[in-house]
N, C-alpha and C positions, 0 to 999 in steps of 0.2 A: 688359683687364686685362693688366697686365705677367707676362711669362712667369715671372719671378722670384717674384711673389707668388702666382701660381696654382699652381705647383708646390710652394710650401712649404704652401699650404693642402691640397693632395691628399696629402701627405706626413702632415701633422697628421690629416688624415681617416682616412688608412689606419691610423695609429697607434691611433685612437680605436675602430676597429672597425666592424664593420657592421651591429651589431644597432641596433634602433630606440632603445633606452635609451641607447646610446653616442652615436648621432645627436643625441639630445636634450641631453645632456651637453654635448656639442661645440658645439651652435648656442648654448646658454645661455653658455658660456665666451666665445664670440665675441662675444656681444651687448654694446654698450657701456652700456645703460640697465638700470634694476632695482637690486635690493640689492646685486648683484656689483659693481657701479659704485662703491658707497661704501666709505670708509675704515672701517676695525674700530672706532674710537671712534663714528663716527656710526651705523654699524649697531647698537651697543650702546645708544646714547642713543636711537635710535628704537625699540628693543625695550623700553626701561624706560618710554618715553613711552605706547607702547601698553598695557603692563601696568598702568599707573596709571590711564590711561583706563578700562580694562575693570573695575578694582578698584573705582573711584569711581562707576561706573555700576551695578555690583552692589551696593554699599553703599547707594546711592540707592534702588534698588528695593525693598531688603529694608526699610529705614526707613520708607518711602512705605507698604508693605504692611503693616507693624506699625501705621502710624497710622490706616489704612482698616479694617483687619480687626477684628472683634469682639474685645473685651476678653479677654486671656489671659495666662498666667503670664508669657511673654516680652515682651509689650508692657508689662505692669505694672511688671516689674522695670527695664526699661531706659526708661521714659515720660520721665524727664528728657532723656536723649539723642537719643530720638525728637523730642520736642517742639523742642529747640534745633536740630535740622536741619529740621524741616519748616517752622516758624513763623519769618518771616512770608512766606517767599517761595514755598514749596511747599505752603500750605496745600489740602487737598483738601475737597470738598463735593459735594453732590449738587443744587446749586442750577439747574445746567444742565437736569437733567431735571424738577425740581420747584421751579421758581422761587418765590422768596417776595419778592412786590413791596414795595417802601417804601410805608408808610403814612404817613409824616412826611416834611416838607421841613426840611432842616437848614441854618443858616448858622452857618460856623464862622469866627470872627475871631481875631485875635490883636494884642496890644500889647507893647511893650517898655518895659524899665526900665534905664536908666544912671544911675549915681552919677558926679557929676563929681568933679574933684580937690578942689573945696572942700566935697565931702559934700552937695551937693545932689541930690535925686532929680529926674530927668527922665522922665515918662511919656509914651510917644507916644500918638497916636490910634489907634483901632480899624483893623486892616488885614483886608479881607474876603478870606480865604483861599478860600472857596468860589466868590465870583465870579471869581477868577483862572481856577478850573477850568472854570465854565461858559463863560467867554469863549473857552476853548481848544477846547472842544467844538462849541459852537454854530456851525452852518453848515460844519462839517467833516463831509466824507463818510467820512472814515476817523480817526475821532477816537481820541486816545492813550488806551491802556489806563490808564495812569498818572493821566492827567487826570480820567478818569471814576471811577475806584475807589480810589486809594491814600488820600487825606485821608478818604474817607467809609467804607471798610473800616477804616482805623486806629481812627476814632472808634466805630464799631459794636463792634470787637472791645474797645476800651476799656471801653465801656458794658457789655458782657456781663460782663466780669471785675471791674469796680469797683463796678457799681450805682449807687447814689446817693452813695457815699464815694468819696474820691479818695485812700485809702491803700492802697497794693498789698498783697495778702494772700498772694501767691505769686510765685515767679521769674518765671513767665509775665507775670503782670499787671505786675510791674516792667519787664519787658522792653518790653511793649506800652507803658507810659507812655512810655518812653525814644523808643520808635518815634515814637509822636504828636509828643512834643516835638520830635525832631529834624527831622521833615516841617516842622512849623511854623517852626522856626529857620531851616531853609534857605530856604524860600519867603519870608520875611520879609527875610533878608539878600540875596535876589536882587532884590528889587523896592524895597527902601527902602536909603538911605545912613544912616548913623550907627550909632555904638557902642550895645551894649546887654549887659549881664550876666544879663537875667532876662526871661522871657517869661510871658504870661498869655494863656489861652483863655478865649473866651466861646461858648458854643454856644446858637443859638437854634432852638428846635423848634416847628414848626408843623404840626399835624395836617392831614392830606390828606382832603378830604370824600369820603365814600364815593359810589360810582357813582350816577348817577340823581338826586342831590340837587341842586337848580337854585340858582343864586346868590340868588334872592329868598327861598327857603324855608329855605336852610341859614343856621343861627345861627353867627356869627363864632366859630371855633375859638379857645381862648386860647393864647397864644404862651408857651411855657415857655423861661425865660432861665436859663442855668447858667453860672457863673463857676467856673473851675478855679483852683488855687492858683497862686501865682507859682512858676515853676520856675527854678533857677538853671542857667545855662547857660554855656559857654565865651565868652570875650568875642569879640564879632563888631564890625566895623567900626572907624572911627577916631575 
């Protein structure tokens, strides 16, 4: 090491003192890395980002806790805000520990409607949304969670809130109706060409035979067919 540099360091160390705390402060001031190497605006921005992350995490934990906790005065008062945050991405349930197996098979299909400039209505053929999910899962060792559950859970939630009717009776029911509609629109637009301004869903429900019922003795289960109303959507395609 050049003698000039060494002598300068020695003088600085002598001014820093001989205490352990002084030694630590001196070594931190000499270190090029860490926050000491950042400019003032960068340190302020990093601090703001850390605070925002911590605040968001805290709010998320509180809202999820209010969602899963027994009904109380706080959860009842802020139920709308809690539901808006939790559904549909952070829904919590106990199915991991007490699974509820499906008792029916469902086939969800969609068709679209396009109004030509001449006023003619063009209705497409049915597009099997469930088959697309099945093909994405079949023979896949690590199937996508989206392919397995998004469409199925969207319809199950829609059915729970709407029953046999298709008129939303609450804000959450309206939200899930839009959620189901948007899934269908995005998947049809991704697999088919052509413009459309409305979409309709058809759901075929086939009950699953109970365990132990052989194919020869089991009576053919009736297939329930349900047509949802035409929903207006933002124009897609050309």
